[in-house]
TORLOMAR-550607 format. One line per 10 residues: number of its first residue (from 1); their letters; for each residue x, y, z of C-alpha. Coordinates in steps of 0.02 Angstrom, whole numbers, always signed. Example, Ala and Ser with C-alpha at 12.3 -4.5 7.8 and 13.67 -1.06 7.14 Angstrom:
2
1	as	+615,-225,+390; +684,-53,+357
//
This chain:
304
1	xxxxxxxxxx	+407,-297,+2159; +451,-221,+1998; +330,-182,+1850; +415,-183,+1684; +305,-81,+1564; +326,-154,+1387; +332,+4,+1261; +364,+40,+1092; +530,+152,+1072; +546,+319,+974
11	xxxxxxxxxx	+366,+347,+957; +239,+467,+1027; +62,+442,+1023; -83,+443,+1153; -59,+258,+1196; +116,+271,+1232; +87,+416,+1343; -26,+315,+1436; +110,+185,+1459; +230,+329,+1531
21	xxxxxxxxxx	+61,+369,+1646; +55,+199,+1720; +248,+193,+1757; +238,+358,+1832; +98,+324,+1946; +153,+165,+1993; +306,+245,+2044; +209,+385,+2160; +129,+247,+2236; +279,+166,+2301
31	xxxxxxxxxx	+289,+24,+2158; +446,+28,+2049; +393,+26,+1865; +506,+49,+1712; +469,+77,+1537; +527,-80,+1442; +592,-86,+1266; +538,-256,+1216; +561,-273,+1046; +700,-158,+1030
41	xxxxxxxxxx	+902,-209,+1049; +967,-53,+1069; +954,+70,+1221; +842,+216,+1200; +822,+369,+1304; +625,+435,+1358; +551,+544,+1222; +555,+721,+1272; +378,+731,+1272; +378,+624,+1426
51	xxxxxxxxxx	+512,+685,+1521; +365,+750,+1634; +328,+575,+1698; +497,+548,+1767; +520,+369,+1698; +673,+272,+1654; +706,+144,+1538; +776,-17,+1582; +773,-169,+1461; +817,-294,+1574
61	xxxxxxxxxx	+711,-406,+1665; +723,-530,+1817; +617,-667,+1894; +513,-567,+2034; +456,-446,+1888; +277,-408,+1825; +257,-371,+1644; +143,-259,+1560; +106,-278,+1384; -22,-153,+1295
71	xxxxxxxxxx	-133,-253,+1207; -33,-255,+1032; +81,-360,+1113; -31,-453,+1218; +0,-624,+1133; +161,-623,+1223; +92,-679,+1375; +87,-858,+1283; +268,-832,+1249; +380,-977,+1349
81	xxxxxxxxxx	+496,-859,+1404; +383,-767,+1497; +299,-916,+1559; +343,-886,+1761; +299,-706,+1773; +146,-609,+1810; +98,-527,+1669; -51,-394,+1623; -102,-332,+1481; -161,-153,+1463
91	xxxxxxxxxx	-302,-133,+1321; -286,+43,+1273; -386,-6,+1124; -491,-156,+1050; -465,-142,+866; -264,-137,+865; -267,-295,+956; -302,-407,+789; -178,-319,+655; -32,-360,+775
101	xxxxxxxxxx	-82,-529,+839; -80,-687,+760; -231,-761,+692; -206,-928,+778; -179,-832,+964; -330,-730,+951; -419,-710,+1123; -286,-839,+1192; -189,-755,+1345; -75,-847,+1466
111	xxxxxxxxxx	-139,-911,+1625; -179,-788,+1776; -172,-642,+1668; -238,-481,+1726; -320,-360,+1612; -336,-183,+1623; -496,-105,+1532; -482,+64,+1476; -658,+108,+1443; -846,+14,+1419
121	xxxxxxxxxx	-800,-20,+1252; -644,-142,+1291; -729,-204,+1448; -880,-269,+1348; -745,-342,+1228; -656,-451,+1349; -806,-518,+1437; -911,-543,+1290; -801,-580,+1139; -637,-658,+1240
131	xxxxxxxxxx	-734,-740,+1391; -639,-653,+1515; -702,-662,+1702; -745,-493,+1754; -646,-528,+1915; -483,-535,+1809; -518,-359,+1736; -465,-194,+1825; -546,-26,+1760; -392,+94,+1732
141	xxxxxxxxxx	-435,+263,+1618; -335,+363,+1527; -327,+539,+1555; -269,+685,+1444; -116,+799,+1496; -135,+966,+1601; -106,+1070,+1471; -278,+1016,+1391; -365,+1025,+1553; -300,+1199,+1616
151	xxxxxxxxxx	-338,+1287,+1445; -454,+1437,+1439; -613,+1383,+1376; -673,+1584,+1345; -547,+1634,+1225; -613,+1711,+1058; -644,+1580,+941; -645,+1578,+746; -775,+1493,+625; -641,+1337,+616
161	xxxxxxxxxx	-671,+1153,+602; -531,+1051,+676; -499,+865,+612; -380,+710,+638; -317,+687,+435; -258,+500,+511; -428,+436,+529; -600,+455,+467; -562,+535,+291; -661,+443,+195
171	xxxxxxxxxx	-800,+537,+240; -717,+702,+303; -651,+729,+133; -822,+701,+69; -883,+845,+205; -735,+980,+158; -778,+959,-29; -965,+997,+5; -928,+1138,+130; -813,+1270,+28
181	xxxxxxxxxx	-861,+1391,+139; -810,+1336,+290; -625,+1326,+344; -550,+1143,+387; -379,+1138,+487; -316,+970,+512; -218,+934,+677; -52,+878,+621; +133,+927,+621; +117,+1031,+770
191	xxxxxxxxxx	+171,+1016,+942; +65,+1006,+1111; +55,+1199,+1141; +27,+1237,+958; -110,+1114,+964; -202,+1179,+1127; -190,+1355,+1043; -272,+1307,+895; -406,+1202,+994; -468,+1356,+1106
201	xxxxxxxxxx	-473,+1478,+972; -591,+1341,+830; -752,+1302,+869; -767,+1138,+795; -701,+965,+821; -754,+819,+688; -706,+635,+699; -797,+510,+583; -669,+375,+616; -661,+235,+707
211	xxxxxxxxxx	-623,+259,+873; -506,+93,+953; -526,+174,+1118; -552,+330,+1212; -459,+435,+1096; -376,+569,+1147; -385,+696,+1031; -567,+716,+1050; -560,+745,+1228; -424,+864,+1202
221	xxxxxxxxxx	-524,+971,+1093; -671,+951,+1229; -560,+1009,+1370; -517,+1164,+1247; -683,+1212,+1246; -727,+1147,+1075; -906,+1063,+996; -884,+905,+939; -960,+812,+795; -908,+625,+793
231	xxxxxxxxxx	-978,+447,+728; -1022,+309,+836; -882,+184,+776; -807,+70,+927; -794,+164,+1093; -877,+329,+1047; -1058,+227,+1024; -1025,+190,+1197; -1109,+333,+1314; -999,+308,+1471
241	xxxxxxxxxx	-840,+300,+1351; -915,+456,+1271; -1078,+557,+1349; -1097,+670,+1221; -1276,+708,+1187; -1374,+617,+1039; -1383,+771,+917; -1184,+777,+911; -1174,+597,+861; -1197,+514,+693
251	xxxxxxxxxx	-1274,+363,+698; -1243,+272,+533; -1117,+372,+423; -1140,+261,+261; -1309,+348,+249; -1305,+511,+346; -1346,+666,+251; -1166,+768,+238; -1305,+920,+210; -1364,+897,+371
261	xxxxxxxxxx	-1199,+881,+456; -1158,+1055,+358; -1311,+1117,+424; -1257,+1060,+613; -1080,+1150,+594; -1163,+1319,+533; -1282,+1297,+697; -1143,+1288,+809; -1062,+1434,+717; -1206,+1542,+739
271	xxxxxxxxxx	-1242,+1489,+931; -1069,+1429,+997; -1086,+1481,+1173; -1248,+1370,+1181; -1175,+1228,+1109; -1021,+1244,+1206; -1118,+1229,+1365; -1192,+1057,+1317; -1023,+993,+1344; -995,+1044,+1532
281	xxxxxxxxxx	-1044,+879,+1582; -924,+795,+1465; -777,+923,+1504; -818,+857,+1707; -795,+681,+1655; -630,+710,+1567; -568,+819,+1714; -602,+693,+1835; -523,+554,+1742; -352,+581,+1816
291	xxxxxxxxxx	-405,+537,+1999; -502,+382,+1919; -349,+336,+1844; -250,+349,+2009; -403,+257,+2097; -372,+103,+1965; -200,+90,+1978; -219,+90,+2174; -330,-63,+2146; -223,-147,+2041
301	xxxx	-63,-135,+2148; -154,-189,+2281; -192,-357,+2189; -19,-369,+2148
//
């Protein structure tokens, strides 16, 4: 048996890293897995950012292969070209499924498809919205890179707020405008070591965008010892996906008081170590995700 992991080429994101992590773990457990650049006619090398996973790209499929598609290509399980193959959909997110799937194919999957759930948000979606039988779902979370897990959370810190400018800016921009006395720094155009350095020397991470899955940047920030203030959209509203305390989650951003969030940030600045300790349980969960991931892959391979 060989597993072909369908993956976009020449792209570096958390979701694509997860596909490489999955292929790598299959290989470690004795089942051959390749990266499969499905919609790319040219041969591409594995991005250097994923070299540590020791995977290879191979565009050829054979009749005994198992085909794994990320949720953005879940509709491929209905493709007649793949009718005779065993198929898997990896639900790295929920929200990204819809814009990449023709509406006529929503909630339709090839017969016998196994679904991999990255978290409680995706599992709830699969069972309650898609009508997938729980026996056809395997839990396989992802995990953050060791560079974040091994970071020194006791570094001296500055009163700085970090954020991801790629999402949630409708609300974040209003907060930035309200708080001229606070330094906000976007995480962009940085390599991994630069991000770790910034996260281990800053205090607060904010994210008021949607969480289509268990987003990596907030978990990376928490692993680096930062205090998180987030909304409750998508995966973040599920405590099993993001078990931070209620005080740090903004329930309804439409009516939330920006001034109150400003006060929260200053309270964290003024008593950082106390607030940091309240994230110790969340950091422990994040640290354990790699072991959970390995167990999930083991369960899947047994079923295959």
